[in-house]
C-alpha positions in Angstrom: 158.5 73.3 164.7 155.1 75.0 164.3 151.8 73.1 164.5 151.1 71.3 161.3 147.5 72.5 160.6 147.7 71.4 157.0 149.3 68.3 155.4 150.2 67.8 151.7 148.1 64.6 151.6 144.8 66.3 152.6 145.4 69.9 151.5 142.7 71.6 149.5 143.2 75.2 148.3 139.7 76.3 149.0 140.2 75.3 152.7 143.4 77.3 153.1 143.3 80.2 155.5 145.0 82.4 152.8 142.2 81.7 150.3 139.4 82.3 152.9 141.0 85.6 154.0 141.5 86.7 150.5 138.0 85.8 149.4 136.5 87.5 152.5 138.6 90.6 151.7 137.3 90.8 148.2 133.7 90.6 149.3 134.1 93.1 152.1 136.0 95.4 149.7 133.0 95.4 147.2 130.6 96.0 150.1 132.4 99.0 151.5 133.3 100.5 148.0 129.6 100.3 147.0 128.4 101.9 150.2 131.0 104.7 150.1 130.4 105.4 146.5 126.9 106.6 147.3 128.6 109.3 149.3 131.1 110.0 146.5 134.1 108.5 148.3 136.3 105.5 147.8 137.5 103.1 150.5 141.1 104.4 150.3 139.8 108.0 150.7 137.9 106.9 153.8 140.9 105.1 155.3 143.0 108.3 154.8 140.4 110.4 156.4 140.0 108.0 159.3 143.8 107.6 160.0 144.3 111.4 159.9 141.2 111.8 162.2 142.6 109.3 164.7 146.2 110.5 164.5 147.5 107.2 163.2 149.2 108.9 160.3 150.5 112.4 159.8 152.5 112.2 156.5 152.0 110.6 153.1 154.9 108.2 154.0 153.0 107.0 157.0 149.9 106.3 154.9 151.9 104.5 152.1 153.6 102.3 154.7 150.5 101.3 156.5 148.4 100.7 153.4 151.3 99.2 151.5 150.7 101.5 148.6 153.3 103.2 146.5 153.8 106.9 147.1 152.4 107.9 143.7 149.0 106.3 144.5 148.8 107.9 147.9 149.7 111.3 146.4 146.8 111.1 144.0 144.4 110.3 146.8 145.7 113.2 148.8 145.4 115.5 145.8 141.7 114.5 145.4 140.9 115.1 149.1 142.8 118.4 149.1 141.0 119.7 146.0 137.7 118.9 147.8 138.8 120.9 150.8 139.1 118.0 153.2 142.8 118.2 154.1 145.7 120.5 153.9 149.5 120.0 153.5 152.0 122.1 155.5 155.7 122.0 156.2 156.7 120.6 159.6 158.0 123.2 162.0 160.5 120.6 163.3 161.8 119.5 159.9 161.1 121.6 156.8 161.7 118.6 154.6 158.6 116.9 156.0 155.2 117.7 154.7 152.5 117.0 157.3 148.8 116.3 156.6 146.0 117.8 158.6 142.2 117.5 158.2 140.4 120.7 157.6 137.1 121.4 159.6 135.3 120.1 156.5 137.4 117.0 156.5 136.7 116.3 160.2 133.0 116.8 159.6 132.8 114.5 156.6 134.8 111.8 158.4 132.3 112.0 161.2 129.4 111.8 158.8 130.8 108.7 157.1 131.6 106.9 160.3 128.0 105.6 160.9 127.9 104.2 157.4 131.2 102.3 157.9 130.1 101.0 161.3 126.8 99.8 159.9 128.5 98.0 157.0 131.0 96.4 159.4 128.3 95.2 161.8 126.3 93.8 158.8 129.3 91.8 157.6 129.8 90.4 161.1 126.1 89.5 161.6 126.6 85.7 161.7 128.9 86.0 164.8 127.9 86.3 168.5 129.6 88.9 170.7 131.9 86.3 172.2 132.7 84.8 168.7 133.5 88.3 167.4 135.9 88.9 170.3 137.6 85.6 169.7 137.9 86.3 165.9 139.3 89.7 166.6 141.9 88.3 169.0 142.9 85.6 166.6 143.3 88.1 163.8 145.5 90.4 165.9 147.7 87.5 166.9 148.1 86.3 163.3 148.8 89.9 162.2 151.4 90.4 164.8 153.1 87.1 163.9 153.0 87.9 160.1 154.4 91.4 160.7 157.2 90.1 162.9 158.1 87.4 160.3 158.0 90.0 157.6 160.2 92.4 159.5 162.8 89.6 159.7 163.1 89.2 156.0 160.3 89.7 153.5 160.0 93.3 152.2 156.7 95.1 151.7 154.9 95.2 148.4 156.0 98.8 147.7 159.6 97.9 148.5 159.5 94.9 146.2 158.1 97.1 143.5 160.9 99.6 143.9 163.5 96.9 144.1 162.2 95.4 140.9 162.4 98.8 139.1 166.0 99.2 140.3 166.9 95.7 139.1 165.3 96.4 135.7 167.4 99.5 135.3 170.6 97.7 136.3 169.8 94.8 133.9 169.1 97.1 131.0 171.9 96.7 128.3 174.2 99.7 128.0 174.4 101.6 124.7 177.4 100.4 122.6 180.4 102.7 122.5 181.1 104.8 119.4 184.0 102.6 118.4 182.0 99.5 118.7 179.0 101.0 116.9 181.2 102.1 114.0 182.9 98.7 113.8 179.5 97.0 113.8 178.2 99.4 111.1 181.2 98.8 108.8 181.0 95.0 109.2 177.3 94.9 108.5 177.6 97.1 105.4 179.8 94.6 103.6 177.8 91.9 101.8 179.0 88.4 102.1 181.2 87.0 99.3 180.1 84.2 97.1 182.8 81.9 98.5 181.7 82.5 102.0 178.1 81.7 101.0 179.2 78.5 99.4 181.3 77.5 102.4 178.3 77.9 104.7 175.9 76.2 102.3 173.8 79.3 102.0 172.5 81.0 98.9 172.0 84.7 98.4 168.3 85.3 98.7 166.7 86.6 95.5 163.9 89.2 95.7 160.4 87.9 95.1 157.9 89.5 92.8 154.6 90.1 94.5 151.7 89.9 92.1 149.0 92.5 92.7 
């Protein structure tokens, strides 16, 4: 049984690790988005440039999986960077079905230019920590990430997979169109007005039209 760091009797939502991480993420996101916007980039665009620069990703699928984005969102980011001349797509020589991504010389240059800005913002966010505290925090985050990823691999699908599964489920749950015979039968039955006897037996009266005064 894992260590019981929280108990129902004393649990407070604002003290939960999940809330603290989420709140910190929101604040850091605003910080980095604001800094990168001055250079006419978004955080996602920077992450794509950085991952291609470091060789972490080489396809759109790699990026979508690592960022947990759907393929459509990643494609739009890649389109933007390609139009600006920062990356190029090319068919893999090993598998023609695979489209590989590569930074252009301009893409490598802009990634290098943005790196000091990103480093400065990161160091500013970590300013309250000493060197040893930072190393401890980094180690703890890596351990928690490894644990969460191993638990997720055992059962919980990623956000993009859940989104795709939800769309498939919605399509399966959608009602089928009625067959022609059923539609004709329904049309005939609905075209017949109820008889007076049936209205009396159900206790209903035939509704009379109302005159609306202008």
